[in-house]
N, C-alpha and C positions, 0 to 999 in steps of 0.2 A: 503778407508775411509776418511771422510769428517773432518773440523778442527770446523764443529758447533756442538760440543759437549760441555755442558753444563758444565760453569765454576765453578757455585757454588752449594751448596744445595738450594738455594732459586730459582734460575733459571729453576732447574729441576723438583722442586715444581710447578711452573709456566707453564712448559710444559706437567706436567701429569695432571694438572688442562685442560688445552687445550682440551687433550685427553680426558678426562672424558665429557667435555662439547660436543664435537663431536658425541662422542657416544651415550650421551644422548639426542639429537638432531635425533639423527638417530633412536633410541630407540622410540623417542615419533611419529615420521613420520611413522615409522610400525604400530605403534597403530592407527594413523590415516588411515593408510591404511587398516587394519584388521577392523576397524568399518566399512570402504567403503564398503568393503565387507562382511560386516554382520556377520561375523565370529570375532567377539571382543575378543581380548586377552588382559585382562585387566593388564597383570604381565608387559606386554611392558610400558604400561604408568608409572606404580609404579615404575620399574627398571631406566626407562628414567627420570623420577624426581628424583630420588636420584640420582642419577649422575649428573644430571645437578645444583643440589644445591650442591654437593661435589665441582664441578668444579669450580662452582663462589666462593665459599670458598677459594678454591686453590689460585685462579687467583686472587681475592681482597685480600689476605692476603700477597701478595709479590708483589706488582705493580712494573715495571719496569719504571724506569725513561727514558723519551724517550727525547732527546734534542729537540728543535725546530729546524725546518727544515730550517728556514729563506726564507721559498718561499714566503712569506705575509709582510716581513719586509717593501718593499718601500708602501703599505698601510697604515702600523700603521704609518709612518713618515709624510703622506699626510694627514692623518686624523686628525683635531683640536682636541685637548684634551680640554674637557671641566669641568672645576673645580665643578660647582654645578649639581648635580646628584637631578632628577626629579621624 
């Protein structure tokens, strides 16, 4: 077993949203391939769109705060700060 289990309800919802996004993208791709094969199955598109919307709602509702990695902090220090914005 791994230690990567969700710590809270919000992280679980975030991961479920990611799952729905991936499945939704897969269903839309299957719809596109069925269209290319000229055997269109519109239900793939409908379910894919529904899962994409649900996935975006789940991920958008609980955004994880990701701390800055600090990789480009040297550039921020080197860039002059302008006080007037045009």
